[in-house]
SELUM-467243 format. One record per atom (N, C-alpha, C): residue in one letter; atom name; x, y, z. Coordinates in steps of 0.1 Angstrom, whole numbers. Each point is the difference from the previous one (the first is absolute). Layout:
@residu = A | atome = CA | c1 = X | c2 = Y | c3 = Z;
...
END
This chain:
@residu = X | atome = N | c1 = 804 | c2 = 730 | c3 = 1307;
@residu = X | atome = CA | c1 = 8 | c2 = 5 | c3 = -9;
@residu = X | atome = C | c1 = 11 | c2 = 5 | c3 = 2;
@residu = X | atome = N | c1 = 12 | c2 = 1 | c3 = -4;
@residu = X | atome = CA | c1 = 11 | c2 = 11 | c3 = 5;
@residu = X | atome = C | c1 = -3 | c2 = 8 | c3 = -15;
@residu = X | atome = N | c1 = 8 | c2 = 11 | c3 = 5;
@residu = X | atome = CA | c1 = -1 | c2 = 9 | c3 = -19;
@residu = X | atome = C | c1 = 15 | c2 = -10 | c3 = -6;
@residu = X | atome = N | c1 = -1 | c2 = 2 | c3 = -13;
@residu = X | atome = CA | c1 = 12 | c2 = -6 | c3 = -2;
@residu = X | atome = C | c1 = 7 | c2 = 16 | c3 = -2;
@residu = X | atome = N | c1 = 11 | c2 = -7 | c3 = 1;
@residu = X | atome = CA | c1 = 13 | c2 = 11 | c3 = -1;
@residu = X | atome = C | c1 = 4 | c2 = 1 | c3 = -12;
@residu = X | atome = N | c1 = 7 | c2 = 12 | c3 = -3;
@residu = X | atome = CA | c1 = 8 | c2 = 4 | c3 = -12;
@residu = X | atome = C | c1 = 6 | c2 = -13 | c3 = -6;
@residu = X | atome = N | c1 = 5 | c2 = -1 | c3 = -15;
@residu = X | atome = CA | c1 = 13 | c2 = -7 | c3 = -2;
@residu = X | atome = C | c1 = -8 | c2 = -18 | c3 = 2;
@residu = X | atome = N | c1 = -8 | c2 = 1 | c3 = 11;
@residu = X | atome = CA | c1 = -6 | c2 = -11 | c3 = 0;
@residu = X | atome = C | c1 = -6 | c2 = -7 | c3 = -15;
@residu = X | atome = N | c1 = -3 | c2 = -13 | c3 = 6;
@residu = X | atome = CA | c1 = -7 | c2 = -4 | c3 = -16;
@residu = X | atome = C | c1 = -8 | c2 = -14 | c3 = 5;
@residu = X | atome = N | c1 = -13 | c2 = 0 | c3 = -5;
@residu = X | atome = CA | c1 = -10 | c2 = -10 | c3 = 2;
@residu = X | atome = C | c1 = -8 | c2 = -14 | c3 = -6;
@residu = X | atome = N | c1 = 0 | c2 = 0 | c3 = 2;
@residu = X | atome = CA | c1 = -12 | c2 = -16 | c3 = -10;
@residu = X | atome = C | c1 = -8 | c2 = 5 | c3 = -5;
@residu = X | atome = N | c1 = -9 | c2 = -4 | c3 = -12;
@residu = X | atome = CA | c1 = -9 | c2 = 3 | c3 = -8;
@residu = X | atome = C | c1 = -2 | c2 = -11 | c3 = -10;
@residu = X | atome = N | c1 = -12 | c2 = -2 | c3 = -2;
@residu = X | atome = CA | c1 = 0 | c2 = -10 | c3 = -9;
@residu = X | atome = C | c1 = -12 | c2 = 2 | c3 = -6;
@residu = X | atome = N | c1 = 4 | c2 = 2 | c3 = -20;
@residu = X | atome = CA | c1 = -11 | c2 = 6 | c3 = -8;
@residu = X | atome = C | c1 = -3 | c2 = -15 | c3 = -4;
@residu = X | atome = N | c1 = -10 | c2 = 4 | c3 = -12;
@residu = X | atome = CA | c1 = -2 | c2 = -14 | c3 = -10;
@residu = X | atome = C | c1 = 3 | c2 = 5 | c3 = -12;
@residu = X | atome = N | c1 = 5 | c2 = -11 | c3 = -10;
@residu = X | atome = CA | c1 = 4 | c2 = 14 | c3 = -13;
@residu = X | atome = C | c1 = -4 | c2 = -14 | c3 = -2;
@residu = X | atome = N | c1 = -5 | c2 = 6 | c3 = -22;
@residu = X | atome = CA | c1 = -2 | c2 = -16 | c3 = 0;
@residu = X | atome = C | c1 = 10 | c2 = -4 | c3 = -8;
@residu = X | atome = N | c1 = 6 | c2 = -12 | c3 = -6;
@residu = X | atome = CA | c1 = 9 | c2 = -7 | c3 = 6;
@residu = X | atome = C | c1 = 7 | c2 = -1 | c3 = -14;
@residu = X | atome = N | c1 = -4 | c2 = 4 | c3 = -12;
@residu = X | atome = CA | c1 = 8 | c2 = 5 | c3 = -6;
@residu = X | atome = C | c1 = 5 | c2 = 7 | c3 = -4;
@residu = X | atome = N | c1 = 2 | c2 = 15 | c3 = 15;
@residu = X | atome = CA | c1 = 7 | c2 = 14 | c3 = 0;
@residu = X | atome = C | c1 = 4 | c2 = -7 | c3 = 6;
@residu = X | atome = N | c1 = 3 | c2 = -11 | c3 = 11;
@residu = X | atome = CA | c1 = 10 | c2 = -4 | c3 = 16;
@residu = X | atome = C | c1 = 13 | c2 = -5 | c3 = -8;
@residu = X | atome = N | c1 = -8 | c2 = -8 | c3 = -10;
@residu = X | atome = CA | c1 = 13 | c2 = -9 | c3 = -8;
@residu = X | atome = C | c1 = 3 | c2 = 9 | c3 = -11;
@residu = X | atome = N | c1 = -4 | c2 = 10 | c3 = -4;
@residu = X | atome = CA | c1 = 14 | c2 = 10 | c3 = -5;
@residu = X | atome = C | c1 = 8 | c2 = 9 | c3 = 4;
@residu = X | atome = N | c1 = -10 | c2 = 6 | c3 = 16;
@residu = X | atome = CA | c1 = 7 | c2 = 8 | c3 = 12;
@residu = X | atome = C | c1 = 18 | c2 = -7 | c3 = 5;
@residu = X | atome = N | c1 = -5 | c2 = -16 | c3 = 4;
@residu = X | atome = CA | c1 = 10 | c2 = -8 | c3 = 6;
@residu = X | atome = C | c1 = 13 | c2 = -2 | c3 = -16;
@residu = X | atome = N | c1 = -12 | c2 = -2 | c3 = -15;
@residu = X | atome = CA | c1 = 15 | c2 = -4 | c3 = -10;
@residu = X | atome = C | c1 = 11 | c2 = 13 | c3 = 7;
@residu = X | atome = N | c1 = -5 | c2 = 16 | c3 = -3;
@residu = X | atome = CA | c1 = 3 | c2 = 14 | c3 = 3;
@residu = X | atome = C | c1 = 12 | c2 = -1 | c3 = 10;
@residu = X | atome = N | c1 = -8 | c2 = 2 | c3 = 8;
@residu = X | atome = CA | c1 = 6 | c2 = 1 | c3 = 17;
@residu = X | atome = C | c1 = 12 | c2 = -6 | c3 = 7;
@residu = X | atome = N | c1 = -3 | c2 = -13 | c3 = -6;
@residu = X | atome = CA | c1 = 2 | c2 = -18 | c3 = 11;
@residu = X | atome = C | c1 = -8 | c2 = -5 | c3 = 6;
@residu = X | atome = N | c1 = -1 | c2 = -6 | c3 = 6;
@residu = X | atome = CA | c1 = -9 | c2 = -4 | c3 = 7;
@residu = X | atome = C | c1 = -1 | c2 = 12 | c3 = 20;
@residu = X | atome = N | c1 = 13 | c2 = -1 | c3 = -2;
@residu = X | atome = CA | c1 = 8 | c2 = 7 | c3 = 13;
@residu = X | atome = C | c1 = -1 | c2 = 21 | c3 = 1;
@residu = X | atome = N | c1 = 1 | c2 = 0 | c3 = -16;
@residu = X | atome = CA | c1 = -6 | c2 = 13 | c3 = -1;
@residu = X | atome = C | c1 = -16 | c2 = 5 | c3 = 4;
@residu = X | atome = N | c1 = -6 | c2 = -5 | c3 = -7;
@residu = X | atome = CA | c1 = -13 | c2 = 3 | c3 = 2;
@residu = X | atome = C | c1 = -4 | c2 = 7 | c3 = 14;
@residu = X | atome = N | c1 = 7 | c2 = 2 | c3 = 9;
@residu = X | atome = CA | c1 = -5 | c2 = 10 | c3 = 3;
@residu = X | atome = C | c1 = 3 | c2 = 18 | c3 = 0;
@residu = X | atome = N | c1 = 13 | c2 = -2 | c3 = -1;
@residu = X | atome = CA | c1 = 8 | c2 = 9 | c3 = -12;
@residu = X | atome = C | c1 = -8 | c2 = 8 | c3 = -9;
@residu = X | atome = N | c1 = -3 | c2 = -12 | c3 = -10;
@residu = X | atome = CA | c1 = -8 | c2 = 6 | c3 = -11;
@residu = X | atome = C | c1 = -12 | c2 = 9 | c3 = 6;
@residu = X | atome = N | c1 = -9 | c2 = -4 | c3 = 12;
@residu = X | atome = CA | c1 = -19 | c2 = -3 | c3 = -5;
@residu = X | atome = C | c1 = 12 | c2 = 14 | c3 = 13;
@residu = X | atome = N | c1 = 4 | c2 = 2 | c3 = 6;
@residu = X | atome = CA | c1 = 7 | c2 = 14 | c3 = 13;
@residu = X | atome = C | c1 = 1 | c2 = 12 | c3 = -11;
@residu = X | atome = N | c1 = 9 | c2 = -3 | c3 = -8;
@residu = X | atome = CA | c1 = 4 | c2 = 11 | c3 = -17;
@residu = X | atome = C | c1 = -17 | c2 = 7 | c3 = -3;
@residu = X | atome = N | c1 = -1 | c2 = -14 | c3 = -4;
@residu = X | atome = CA | c1 = -16 | c2 = 7 | c3 = -12;
@residu = X | atome = C | c1 = -11 | c2 = 6 | c3 = 4;
@residu = X | atome = N | c1 = 2 | c2 = -2 | c3 = 18;
@residu = X | atome = CA | c1 = -13 | c2 = 7 | c3 = 6;
@residu = X | atome = C | c1 = 12 | c2 = 12 | c3 = 0;
@residu = X | atome = N | c1 = 7 | c2 = -2 | c3 = 2;
@residu = X | atome = CA | c1 = 4 | c2 = 17 | c3 = 1;
@residu = X | atome = C | c1 = -4 | c2 = 3 | c3 = -9;
@residu = X | atome = N | c1 = 6 | c2 = 0 | c3 = -9;
@residu = X | atome = CA | c1 = -3 | c2 = 11 | c3 = -13;
@residu = X | atome = C | c1 = -14 | c2 = -5 | c3 = 1;
@residu = X | atome = N | c1 = -5 | c2 = -1 | c3 = -3;
@residu = X | atome = CA | c1 = -14 | c2 = -2 | c3 = -1;
@residu = X | atome = C | c1 = -11 | c2 = 9 | c3 = 9;
@residu = X | atome = N | c1 = 7 | c2 = 3 | c3 = 16;
@residu = X | atome = CA | c1 = -1 | c2 = 9 | c3 = 8;
@residu = X | atome = C | c1 = 1 | c2 = 13 | c3 = -6;
@residu = X | atome = N | c1 = 9 | c2 = -1 | c3 = -2;
@residu = X | atome = CA | c1 = 12 | c2 = 17 | c3 = -6;
@residu = X | atome = C | c1 = -10 | c2 = 7 | c3 = -12;
@residu = X | atome = N | c1 = 0 | c2 = -14 | c3 = -10;
@residu = X | atome = CA | c1 = -14 | c2 = 3 | c3 = -13;
@residu = X | atome = C | c1 = -16 | c2 = 8 | c3 = 10;
@residu = X | atome = N | c1 = -5 | c2 = -10 | c3 = 11;
@residu = X | atome = CA | c1 = -9 | c2 = 10 | c3 = 2;
@residu = X | atome = C | c1 = 0 | c2 = 5 | c3 = 7;
@residu = X | atome = N | c1 = 8 | c2 = 12 | c3 = 1;
@residu = X | atome = CA | c1 = 8 | c2 = 13 | c3 = 14;
@residu = X | atome = C | c1 = -6 | c2 = 10 | c3 = -13;
@residu = X | atome = N | c1 = 7 | c2 = -7 | c3 = -12;
@residu = X | atome = CA | c1 = 2 | c2 = 13 | c3 = -13;
@residu = X | atome = C | c1 = -6 | c2 = -1 | c3 = -2;
@residu = X | atome = N | c1 = -8 | c2 = -6 | c3 = -4;
@residu = X | atome = CA | c1 = -14 | c2 = -3 | c3 = -1;
@residu = X | atome = C | c1 = -12 | c2 = 11 | c3 = 5;
@residu = X | atome = N | c1 = -1 | c2 = -1 | c3 = 19;
@residu = X | atome = CA | c1 = -8 | c2 = 10 | c3 = -3;
@residu = X | atome = C | c1 = 5 | c2 = 15 | c3 = -1;
@residu = X | atome = N | c1 = 13 | c2 = -2 | c3 = 6;
@residu = X | atome = CA | c1 = 6 | c2 = 18 | c3 = -6;
@residu = X | atome = C | c1 = -7 | c2 = 1 | c3 = -15;
@residu = X | atome = N | c1 = 1 | c2 = -7 | c3 = -2;
@residu = X | atome = CA | c1 = -4 | c2 = 3 | c3 = -20;
@residu = X | atome = C | c1 = -12 | c2 = 4 | c3 = 7;
@residu = X | atome = N | c1 = -5 | c2 = -4 | c3 = 1;
@residu = X | atome = CA | c1 = -16 | c2 = -4 | c3 = 1;
@residu = X | atome = C | c1 = -5 | c2 = 14 | c3 = 4;
@residu = X | atome = N | c1 = 6 | c2 = 5 | c3 = 18;
@residu = X | atome = CA | c1 = -6 | c2 = 12 | c3 = 7;
@residu = X | atome = C | c1 = 12 | c2 = 15 | c3 = -11;
@residu = X | atome = N | c1 = 6 | c2 = -1 | c3 = -10;
@residu = X | atome = CA | c1 = 2 | c2 = 10 | c3 = -10;
@residu = X | atome = C | c1 = -10 | c2 = 2 | c3 = -5;
@residu = X | atome = N | c1 = 0 | c2 = -14 | c3 = -8;
@residu = X | atome = CA | c1 = -10 | c2 = 2 | c3 = -15;
@residu = X | atome = C | c1 = -15 | c2 = 9 | c3 = 8;
@residu = X | atome = N | c1 = 1 | c2 = -6 | c3 = 16;
@residu = X | atome = CA | c1 = -23 | c2 = 4 | c3 = 6;
@residu = X | atome = C | c1 = 3 | c2 = 17 | c3 = -6;
@residu = X | atome = N | c1 = 14 | c2 = 0 | c3 = 6;
@residu = X | atome = CA | c1 = 9 | c2 = 23 | c3 = 8;
@residu = X | atome = C | c1 = 1 | c2 = 2 | c3 = -15;
@residu = X | atome = N | c1 = 3 | c2 = -5 | c3 = -9;
@residu = X | atome = CA | c1 = 3 | c2 = 9 | c3 = -15;
@residu = X | atome = C | c1 = 2 | c2 = -11 | c3 = -9;
@residu = X | atome = N | c1 = -15 | c2 = -4 | c3 = -6;
@residu = X | atome = CA | c1 = -1 | c2 = -9 | c3 = -12;
@residu = X | atome = C | c1 = 7 | c2 = -13 | c3 = -1;
@residu = X | atome = N | c1 = -2 | c2 = -1 | c3 = -6;
@residu = X | atome = CA | c1 = 7 | c2 = -13 | c3 = -12;
@residu = X | atome = C | c1 = 20 | c2 = 5 | c3 = -2;
@residu = X | atome = N | c1 = 7 | c2 = -2 | c3 = -3;
@residu = X | atome = CA | c1 = 13 | c2 = -6 | c3 = 2;
@residu = X | atome = C | c1 = -1 | c2 = 2 | c3 = -12;
@residu = X | atome = N | c1 = 8 | c2 = 5 | c3 = -13;
@residu = X | atome = CA | c1 = 3 | c2 = 3 | c3 = -8;
@residu = X | atome = C | c1 = 13 | c2 = -7 | c3 = -9;
@residu = X | atome = N | c1 = -3 | c2 = -8 | c3 = -8;
@residu = X | atome = CA | c1 = 10 | c2 = -7 | c3 = -10;
@residu = X | atome = C | c1 = 10 | c2 = 7 | c3 = 6;
@residu = X | atome = N | c1 = 2 | c2 = 10 | c3 = -5;
@residu = X | atome = CA | c1 = 20 | c2 = 9 | c3 = 11;
@residu = X | atome = C | c1 = 3 | c2 = -7 | c3 = 9;
@residu = X | atome = N | c1 = -12 | c2 = 6 | c3 = 5;
@residu = X | atome = CA | c1 = 4 | c2 = -1 | c3 = 17;
@residu = X | atome = C | c1 = 1 | c2 = -15 | c3 = -1;
@residu = X | atome = N | c1 = -3 | c2 = -4 | c3 = -3;
@residu = X | atome = CA | c1 = -5 | c2 = -19 | c3 = 2;
@residu = X | atome = C | c1 = 22 | c2 = -2 | c3 = -5;
@residu = X | atome = N | c1 = 3 | c2 = 3 | c3 = -7;
@residu = X | atome = CA | c1 = 9 | c2 = -3 | c3 = -6;
@residu = X | atome = C | c1 = 14 | c2 = 8 | c3 = 7;
@residu = X | atome = N | c1 = -3 | c2 = 12 | c3 = -1;
@residu = X | atome = CA | c1 = 9 | c2 = 8 | c3 = 12;
@residu = X | atome = C | c1 = 4 | c2 = -5 | c3 = 16;
@residu = X | atome = N | c1 = -8 | c2 = -9 | c3 = 2;
@residu = X | atome = CA | c1 = -6 | c2 = -8 | c3 = 19;
@residu = X | atome = C | c1 = 12 | c2 = -7 | c3 = -11;
@residu = X | atome = N | c1 = -6 | c2 = -7 | c3 = -3;
@residu = X | atome = CA | c1 = 12 | c2 = -15 | c3 = -10;
@residu = X | atome = C | c1 = 11 | c2 = 6 | c3 = -6;
@residu = X | atome = N | c1 = 4 | c2 = 11 | c3 = 0;
@residu = X | atome = CA | c1 = 11 | c2 = -5 | c3 = -1;
@residu = X | atome = C | c1 = 12 | c2 = 10 | c3 = 12;
@residu = X | atome = N | c1 = -10 | c2 = 2 | c3 = 10;
@residu = X | atome = CA | c1 = 9 | c2 = 5 | c3 = 13;
@residu = X | atome = C | c1 = -3 | c2 = -12 | c3 = 7;
@residu = X | atome = N | c1 = -7 | c2 = -14 | c3 = -2;
@residu = X | atome = CA | c1 = 2 | c2 = -7 | c3 = 9;
@residu = X | atome = C | c1 = 13 | c2 = -10 | c3 = -6;
@residu = X | atome = N | c1 = -3 | c2 = -2 | c3 = -17;
@residu = X | atome = CA | c1 = 3 | c2 = -11 | c3 = 1;
@residu = X | atome = C | c1 = 17 | c2 = 6 | c3 = -16;
@residu = X | atome = N | c1 = 4 | c2 = 10 | c3 = -3;
@residu = X | atome = CA | c1 = 8 | c2 = 4 | c3 = -9;
@residu = X | atome = C | c1 = -4 | c2 = 4 | c3 = -9;
@residu = X | atome = N | c1 = 6 | c2 = 2 | c3 = -11;
@residu = X | atome = CA | c1 = -8 | c2 = 5 | c3 = -13;
@residu = X | atome = C | c1 = 6 | c2 = -16 | c3 = -8;
@residu = X | atome = N | c1 = -9 | c2 = 2 | c3 = -8;
@residu = X | atome = CA | c1 = -5 | c2 = -16 | c3 = -8;
@residu = X | atome = C | c1 = -6 | c2 = -5 | c3 = 9;
@residu = X | atome = N | c1 = -10 | c2 = 2 | c3 = -2;
@residu = X | atome = CA | c1 = -10 | c2 = -7 | c3 = 12;
@residu = X | atome = C | c1 = -13 | c2 = -4 | c3 = -2;
@residu = X | atome = N | c1 = 2 | c2 = 5 | c3 = -12;
@residu = X | atome = CA | c1 = -18 | c2 = 4 | c3 = -9;
@residu = X | atome = C | c1 = -4 | c2 = -23 | c3 = 0;
@residu = X | atome = N | c1 = -14 | c2 = 7 | c3 = -5;
@residu = X | atome = CA | c1 = -3 | c2 = -13 | c3 = -3;
@residu = X | atome = C | c1 = -1 | c2 = -12 | c3 = -8;
@residu = X | atome = N | c1 = 11 | c2 = 11 | c3 = -13;
@residu = X | atome = CA | c1 = 5 | c2 = -8 | c3 = -9;
@residu = X | atome = C | c1 = 15 | c2 = -4 | c3 = 9;
@residu = X | atome = N | c1 = 0 | c2 = 6 | c3 = 6;
@residu = X | atome = CA | c1 = 21 | c2 = -5 | c3 = 7;
@residu = X | atome = C | c1 = -2 | c2 = -16 | c3 = 8;
@residu = X | atome = N | c1 = 8 | c2 = -6 | c3 = -5;
@residu = X | atome = CA | c1 = -3 | c2 = -13 | c3 = 7;
@residu = X | atome = C | c1 = 16 | c2 = -5 | c3 = 9;
END
């Protein structure tokens, strides 16, 4: 089997609960499912990477304080992104 080149796609079969698939198709449209799932997986991988960074930092320096978390939230997302912001 040849290694995949950057930018190429590959088919993947996954199993999901039927109700989840129905909602996915409603939101993404039948033809947009691949794009929707691709974006969701990219987001999840980014969040997993962020969690790994936080875990490594906390292993070296202890738990993040509420102030550090809020400062990081502001830096990443801008002002007004506290938990009560919508």
